[in-house]
C-alpha positions as a Markdown table, in Angstrom:
| # | Residue | x | y | z |
|---|---|---|---|---|
| 1 | Met | 60.5 | 55.5 | 37.6 |
| 2 | Leu | 57.6 | 55.4 | 35.1 |
| 3 | Cys | 56.3 | 52.0 | 34.5 |
| 4 | Thr | 54.3 | 51.3 | 31.4 |
| 5 | Ala | 52.3 | 48.2 | 30.4 |
| 6 | Gly | 50.4 | 46.9 | 27.5 |
| 7 | Val | 46.6 | 46.9 | 27.1 |
| 8 | Gly | 45.0 | 44.8 | 29.8 |
| 9 | Trp | 47.9 | 45.0 | 32.2 |
| 10 | Asp | 48.6 | 47.4 | 35.2 |
| 11 | Gly | 52.2 | 48.6 | 35.3 |
| 12 | Pro | 52.7 | 49.2 | 39.0 |
| 13 | Thr | 51.0 | 46.1 | 40.2 |
| 14 | Gly | 51.8 | 43.8 | 37.3 |
| 15 | Arg | 48.2 | 42.6 | 37.3 |
| 16 | Gly | 46.2 | 42.0 | 34.1 |
| 17 | Ser | 44.7 | 39.4 | 31.8 |
| 18 | Ile | 45.5 | 37.7 | 28.6 |
| 19 | Ala | 43.2 | 38.8 | 25.8 |
| 20 | Val | 41.7 | 35.8 | 24.1 |
| 21 | Ala | 40.1 | 36.1 | 20.6 |
| 22 | Ala | 36.4 | 35.3 | 20.6 |
| 23 | Ser | 35.6 | 32.0 | 18.7 |
| 24 | Ser | 33.5 | 32.3 | 15.5 |
| 25 | Pro | 29.9 | 31.1 | 15.9 |
| 26 | Asn | 28.8 | 28.0 | 14.0 |
| 27 | Asp | 27.2 | 28.8 | 10.7 |
| 28 | Phe | 26.7 | 27.0 | 7.4 |
| 29 | Thr | 25.2 | 27.3 | 3.8 |
| 30 | Ile | 23.0 | 25.0 | 1.8 |
| 31 | Ser | 22.8 | 24.7 | -2.0 |
| 32 | Ala | 20.8 | 22.7 | -4.6 |
| 33 | Ser | 21.9 | 21.0 | -7.8 |
| 34 | Pro | 19.9 | 21.2 | -10.0 |
| 35 | Ser | 17.9 | 24.1 | -8.6 |
| 36 | Ser | 15.2 | 23.7 | -11.2 |
| 37 | Leu | 13.1 | 20.5 | -11.9 |
| 38 | Ser | 10.5 | 19.5 | -14.4 |
| 39 | Val | 8.4 | 16.5 | -13.3 |
| 40 | Ala | 5.6 | 14.7 | -15.2 |
| 41 | Gln | 2.5 | 13.6 | -13.4 |
| 42 | Gly | 3.1 | 10.1 | -12.1 |
| 43 | Ser | 6.9 | 10.5 | -11.9 |
| 44 | Ala | 9.6 | 12.0 | -9.8 |
| 45 | Gly | 12.7 | 14.2 | -10.0 |
| 46 | Thr | 15.7 | 14.6 | -7.8 |
| 47 | Ser | 18.1 | 17.4 | -6.6 |
| 48 | Thr | 21.2 | 17.1 | -4.4 |
| 49 | Ile | 21.1 | 19.4 | -1.4 |
| 50 | Ser | 24.6 | 20.1 | -0.2 |
| 51 | Thr | 25.8 | 21.8 | 3.0 |
| 52 | Ala | 29.1 | 23.6 | 3.9 |
| 53 | Ile | 30.7 | 25.1 | 7.0 |
| 54 | Val | 31.0 | 28.9 | 6.9 |
| 55 | Ser | 32.4 | 29.3 | 10.4 |
| 56 | Gly | 32.7 | 27.4 | 13.7 |
| 57 | Ser | 32.4 | 23.6 | 13.8 |
| 58 | Ala | 30.1 | 21.0 | 12.2 |
| 59 | Glu | 26.7 | 20.4 | 13.6 |
| 60 | Asn | 23.6 | 18.4 | 12.7 |
| 61 | Ile | 21.2 | 20.0 | 10.1 |
| 62 | Thr | 17.6 | 18.8 | 9.6 |
| 63 | Leu | 16.2 | 19.3 | 6.2 |
| 64 | Ser | 12.5 | 20.1 | 5.3 |
| 65 | Ala | 10.5 | 21.4 | 2.3 |
| 66 | Ser | 7.4 | 23.6 | 2.1 |
| 67 | Gly | 5.4 | 25.4 | -0.6 |
| 68 | Leu | 4.7 | 22.1 | -2.5 |
| 69 | Pro | 2.0 | 22.1 | -5.2 |
| 70 | Ser | -1.1 | 20.0 | -4.6 |
| 71 | Gly | -0.3 | 16.3 | -5.3 |
| 72 | Val | 3.5 | 16.7 | -4.9 |
| 73 | Thr | 5.4 | 15.2 | -2.0 |
| 74 | Ala | 9.0 | 15.7 | -0.9 |
| 75 | Thr | 11.4 | 13.3 | 0.7 |
| 76 | Phe | 15.1 | 13.6 | 1.8 |
| 77 | Asn | 17.6 | 10.8 | 1.9 |
| 78 | Pro | 18.9 | 11.2 | 4.6 |
| 79 | Thr | 16.6 | 13.6 | 6.4 |
| 80 | Ser | 19.4 | 15.1 | 8.3 |
| 81 | Val | 23.1 | 15.6 | 7.6 |
| 82 | Thr | 26.3 | 16.8 | 9.4 |
| 83 | Thr | 27.6 | 20.1 | 8.0 |
| 84 | Gly | 29.6 | 19.3 | 4.9 |
| 85 | Gly | 27.3 | 16.4 | 3.9 |
| 86 | Ser | 24.6 | 16.2 | 1.3 |
| 87 | Ser | 21.1 | 14.7 | 0.9 |
| 88 | Thr | 19.0 | 13.7 | -2.1 |
| 89 | Leu | 15.7 | 15.6 | -2.4 |
| 90 | Thr | 13.0 | 13.7 | -4.3 |
| 91 | Leu | 9.9 | 15.5 | -5.5 |
| 92 | Thr | 7.2 | 13.0 | -6.5 |
| 93 | Ala | 4.1 | 14.1 | -8.5 |
| 94 | Ser | 1.0 | 12.0 | -8.3 |
| 95 | Gly | -1.1 | 11.2 | -11.4 |
| 96 | Thr | -3.4 | 14.1 | -10.3 |
| 97 | Ala | -0.8 | 16.6 | -9.2 |
| 98 | Thr | -1.6 | 20.2 | -10.2 |
| 99 | Leu | -0.1 | 21.0 | -13.6 |
| 100 | Gly | 1.9 | 24.1 | -14.2 |
| 101 | Gly | 4.7 | 26.2 | -12.7 |
| 102 | Pro | 7.4 | 27.0 | -12.1 |
| 103 | Val | 6.6 | 26.9 | -8.3 |
| 104 | Ala | 9.2 | 27.9 | -5.8 |
| 105 | Val | 9.6 | 25.0 | -3.3 |
| 106 | Thr | 11.3 | 26.2 | -0.2 |
| 107 | Val | 14.0 | 23.9 | 1.2 |
| 108 | Ser | 15.2 | 24.7 | 4.7 |
| 109 | Gly | 18.2 | 23.4 | 6.7 |
| 110 | Thr | 17.8 | 23.9 | 10.5 |
| 111 | Ala | 20.7 | 23.5 | 13.0 |
| 112 | Pro | 21.1 | 24.7 | 16.6 |
| 113 | Ser | 23.0 | 27.7 | 15.3 |
| 114 | Ala | 20.7 | 28.9 | 12.5 |
| 115 | Thr | 18.2 | 28.1 | 9.8 |
| 116 | His | 19.0 | 28.7 | 6.1 |
| 117 | Ser | 16.7 | 28.3 | 3.1 |
| 118 | Leu | 16.8 | 28.1 | -0.6 |
| 119 | Thr | 14.2 | 27.6 | -3.4 |
| 120 | Val | 14.0 | 24.8 | -6.0 |
| 121 | Ser | 11.9 | 25.7 | -9.0 |
| 122 | Leu | 9.4 | 23.0 | -9.8 |
| 123 | Thr | 7.2 | 22.6 | -12.9 |
| 124 | Val | 4.7 | 19.8 | -13.1 |
| 125 | Thr | 3.9 | 18.6 | -16.7 |
| 126 | Ala | 1.4 | 16.2 | -18.2 |
| 127 | Pro | 2.9 | 12.7 | -18.7 |
| 128 | Pro | 4.2 | 11.5 | -22.1 |
| 129 | Asp | 1.3 | 10.3 | -24.3 |
| 130 | Phe | 0.2 | 9.8 | -27.9 |
| 131 | Ser | -2.9 | 9.9 | -30.0 |
| 132 | Leu | -4.0 | 7.9 | -33.1 |
| 133 | Ser | -5.7 | 9.1 | -36.2 |
| 134 | Val | -6.6 | 7.4 | -39.5 |
| 135 | Ser | -6.9 | 8.8 | -43.0 |
| 136 | Leu | -8.2 | 7.4 | -46.3 |
| 137 | Thr | -11.5 | 6.5 | -44.7 |
| 138 | Pro | -14.1 | 5.4 | -45.5 |
| 139 | Gln | -13.1 | 2.7 | -48.0 |
| 140 | Ser | -15.3 | 0.7 | -50.3 |
| 141 | Val | -14.2 | -2.5 | -51.9 |
| 142 | Ser | -15.8 | -5.4 | -53.6 |
| 143 | Arg | -15.6 | -8.9 | -52.0 |
| 144 | Gly | -12.1 | -10.2 | -52.3 |
| 145 | Gly | -10.7 | -6.7 | -52.6 |
| 146 | Thr | -8.1 | -4.8 | -50.4 |
| 147 | Ala | -8.6 | -1.6 | -48.5 |
| 148 | Thr | -5.7 | 0.6 | -47.4 |
| 149 | Tyr | -5.6 | 3.1 | -44.6 |
| 150 | Ser | -2.9 | 5.4 | -43.2 |
| 151 | Val | -2.5 | 5.4 | -39.4 |
| 152 | Thr | -0.7 | 8.3 | -37.8 |
| 153 | Ile | 0.8 | 8.2 | -34.3 |
| 154 | Lys | 1.1 | 11.7 | -32.8 |
| 155 | Pro | 3.4 | 12.1 | -29.7 |
| 156 | Ala | 2.6 | 14.5 | -26.9 |
| 157 | Asn | 4.5 | 15.8 | -23.9 |
| 158 | Gly | 7.8 | 14.2 | -24.9 |
| 159 | Phe | 6.5 | 10.7 | -25.8 |
| 160 | Thr | 9.2 | 8.8 | -27.7 |
| 161 | Gly | 8.0 | 5.2 | -27.5 |
| 162 | Ser | 6.9 | 2.8 | -30.2 |
| 163 | Val | 3.2 | 1.8 | -30.5 |
| 164 | Thr | 2.0 | -1.7 | -31.2 |
| 165 | Leu | -1.1 | -1.7 | -33.5 |
| 166 | Ser | -4.0 | -4.1 | -33.7 |
| 167 | Leu | -7.4 | -4.2 | -35.5 |
| 168 | Ser | -10.8 | -5.5 | -34.6 |
| 169 | Gly | -14.2 | -5.3 | -36.3 |
| 170 | Gln | -12.9 | -6.4 | -39.7 |
| 171 | Pro | -14.8 | -9.0 | -41.8 |
| 172 | Ser | -14.4 | -12.5 | -40.6 |
| 173 | Gly | -11.5 | -14.3 | -42.4 |
| 174 | Ser | -9.9 | -11.0 | -43.6 |
| 175 | Thr | -6.1 | -10.7 | -43.8 |
| 176 | Val | -4.9 | -7.7 | -41.8 |
| 177 | Thr | -1.4 | -6.1 | -41.8 |
| 178 | Phe | 0.2 | -3.0 | -40.3 |
| 179 | Thr | 3.4 | -1.9 | -41.9 |
| 180 | Pro | 5.5 | -1.2 | -39.9 |
| 181 | Asn | 4.3 | -2.6 | -36.5 |
| 182 | Pro | 5.3 | -1.5 | -33.9 |
| 183 | Ala | 5.4 | 2.0 | -35.3 |
| 184 | Thr | 6.6 | 5.5 | -34.2 |
| 185 | Gly | 5.2 | 7.8 | -36.9 |
| 186 | Thr | 2.9 | 6.3 | -39.5 |
| 187 | Ser | 1.8 | 2.8 | -40.4 |
| 188 | Thr | -0.1 | 1.5 | -43.4 |
| 189 | Leu | -3.0 | -0.7 | -42.6 |
| 190 | Thr | -4.3 | -3.1 | -45.3 |
| 191 | Val | -7.4 | -5.2 | -45.0 |
| 192 | Thr | -7.9 | -7.9 | -47.6 |
| 193 | Thr | -11.4 | -9.4 | -47.7 |
| 194 | Arg | -12.5 | -12.8 | -49.0 |
| 195 | Ser | -14.7 | -13.6 | -51.9 |
| 196 | Thr | -17.2 | -14.9 | -49.4 |
| 197 | Thr | -17.2 | -11.8 | -47.2 |
| 198 | Ala | -20.7 | -10.6 | -46.4 |
| 199 | Pro | -21.4 | -7.3 | -48.2 |
| 200 | Lys | -22.1 | -4.6 | -45.6 |
| 201 | Thr | -20.4 | -1.7 | -43.8 |
| 202 | Tyr | -17.9 | -2.6 | -41.1 |
| 203 | Thr | -16.7 | -0.3 | -38.3 |
| 204 | Leu | -12.9 | -1.0 | -37.8 |
| 205 | Thr | -11.3 | -0.2 | -34.5 |
| 206 | Ile | -7.6 | 0.5 | -34.6 |
| 207 | Lys | -5.9 | 0.1 | -31.2 |
| 208 | Gly | -2.4 | 1.3 | -30.2 |
| 209 | Val | -0.6 | 0.2 | -27.1 |
| 210 | Ser | 2.7 | 1.4 | -25.6 |
| 211 | Gly | 3.5 | 0.3 | -22.1 |
| 212 | Ser | 0.5 | 1.2 | -20.0 |
| 213 | Leu | -0.8 | 3.7 | -22.6 |
| 214 | Ser | -3.6 | 2.6 | -24.9 |
| 215 | His | -5.7 | 4.6 | -27.4 |
| 216 | Ser | -8.1 | 3.7 | -30.2 |
| 217 | Thr | -9.5 | 5.3 | -33.4 |
| 218 | Ser | -12.0 | 4.0 | -35.9 |
| 219 | Ala | -12.3 | 3.6 | -39.7 |
| 220 | Ser | -15.1 | 2.5 | -42.0 |
| 221 | Leu | -15.0 | -0.3 | -44.6 |
| 222 | Thr | -17.9 | -1.1 | -46.9 |
| 223 | Val | -17.8 | -4.4 | -48.8 |
| 224 | Thr | -19.9 | -4.6 | -51.9 |
| 225 | Lys | -20.9 | -7.5 | -54.0 |
């Protein structure tokens, strides 16, 4: 009698083995959100680095970054995650970090099974700032008269703050006002002299302060008899 058997088994003897499907190897992916950062000198930006299981089981993934511009440092919190977890990448630019970009920063996740990488695009910009200028200068008034100047605050690199203005170098006893003060665009400076003000030319220094930022400009005032 003909004896037949399935694959892996011997019909006459009944010997064979059970076929067991091979298990999938451990593997994972990493992603970044956002994948593009713009960071000003002296500040930092963050991106969330997420991991996910592709096959197999979870394992420990160590994160690292390379290809950083000069003056930029990278930190991960935490520095390693279990597959399926996430970490916060912080890119910090020093006050002297190299300006420009975008630069492709390579973020790598290394596990016993494999290493996978992605890029985060980084642009380093100049910090927010402002400059001062003054028009309607020079002015000439008689003693007891009032001189008027227009002070302009010009923002740069996304500066949005207000600037507090002050004056030095004016004749002793003069009345000084800035309208408005603090200001964000333009301010009108008035200097009212006294009847006893010494007749001569004065160099006025207009100073603007916003947080740690400070800039000055100058104007001229001549007081006559």
